[in-house]
C-alpha positions in Angstrom: 3.1 18.8 19.4 0.4 17.1 18.4 1.2 15.2 15.0 -1.8 12.8 15.0 -4.1 15.0 12.8 -1.0 15.6 10.6 -0.7 12.5 9.9 -4.0 11.1 9.8 -4.6 13.6 6.7 -1.6 12.5 4.9 -2.6 8.8 5.0 -6.0 9.5 4.4 -4.8 11.3 1.0 -2.4 8.6 0.5 -5.3 6.0 0.7 -7.7 8.0 -1.4 -5.4 8.8 -4.3 -2.5 6.2 -4.6 -3.5 2.9 -2.8 -6.2 1.6 -5.4 -4.7 2.9 -9.2 -1.3 1.0 -7.6 -2.7 -2.2 -7.0 -4.3 -2.2 -9.8 -1.2 -0.7 -11.9 0.6 -3.8 -10.4 -2.0 -6.3 -11.4 -1.9 -5.0 -15.0 1.9 -5.1 -14.8 1.8 -8.8 -13.9 -0.8 -9.6 -16.8 0.9 -8.0 -19.0 4.4 -9.4 -18.2 2.6 -12.9 -18.0 1.0 -12.2 -22.0 4.6 -11.1 -22.9 6.1 -14.1 -21.7 3.6 -16.3 -22.9 3.6 -14.6 -26.7 7.5 -14.7 -26.7 7.4 -18.7 -26.0 5.0 -18.5 -28.6 6.9 -16.6 -31.4 10.0 -19.0 -30.5 8.1 -22.3 -31.4 6.5 -21.0 -34.6 9.9 -19.3 -35.8 11.8 -20.9 -38.3 14.9 -19.4 -37.7 16.4 -20.4 -34.3 15.6 -17.2 -31.9 16.5 -17.7 -28.4 14.4 -16.2 -26.7 14.2 -18.2 -23.6 16.7 -15.3 -21.7 14.0 -12.3 -22.6 11.4 -14.5 -21.0 13.2 -15.4 -17.9 14.0 -11.4 -17.6 10.1 -11.0 -17.5 9.5 -13.2 -15.3 12.5 -12.1 -13.0 10.6 -8.6 -13.4 7.4 -10.2 -12.8 8.9 -11.7 -9.3 10.0 -8.0 -8.4 6.3 -6.6 -9.0 4.9 -9.0 -6.5 7.5 -8.6 -4.2 7.0 -4.8 -4.0 3.4 -5.1 -4.1 3.8 -7.4 -1.2 5.7 -4.4 0.2 3.8 -2.0 -0.2 0.5 -4.1 1.5 2.6 -5.0 4.4 3.7 -1.2 5.1 0.0 -0.1 4.3 -1.2 -2.9 7.0 1.3 -2.0 9.6 0.1 2.1 9.2 -3.7 0.9 9.6 -2.5 -1.2 13.1 -0.5 1.9 14.2 -3.1 4.5 13.4 -5.6 2.2 15.3 -3.5 2.3 18.0 -2.9 5.7 18.2 -6.2 6.4 18.1 -7.4 4.0 21.1 -4.5 5.5 23.0 -5.9 9.3 22.7 -9.2 8.2 23.3 -7.6 6.5 26.4 -5.9 9.5 27.1 -8.7 11.7 26.9 -11.0 9.5 28.8 -8.0 9.7 31.5 -8.0 13.7 31.5 -11.8 13.7 31.5 -11.9 11.4 34.6 -9.4 13.9 36.4 -11.1 16.8 35.9 -8.1 18.6 33.7 -9.7 18.3 30.5 -13.4 20.2 31.0 -15.4 19.7 27.8 -17.5 22.3 28.7 -16.8 26.5 27.9 -15.4 28.3 30.5 -18.0 30.9 30.4 -20.9 28.3 31.4 -21.5 28.1 35.2 
């Protein structure tokens, strides 16, 4: 059974629907986390009452680190899938060429001489 067409269709659909929005949303999330951490530091400096916002800033920075980590994992997985798809396509073309050369796979229709 040939799974390549199904895999290619699903990968192509994922690339079109999810790739850019996920990457863009992760960049936006990192920016929002950075802005919020900066804002909390600024508020902490200007407060008359001593509020300890450092734990919250640390939590935000830790969340940002995790977002970056997940983004790197997703990019690496996507690159591996791209290379795998390339290798499968190359192997499929090689096998097709071998079959055509051996005469097993005839590109002409059987009704034509």
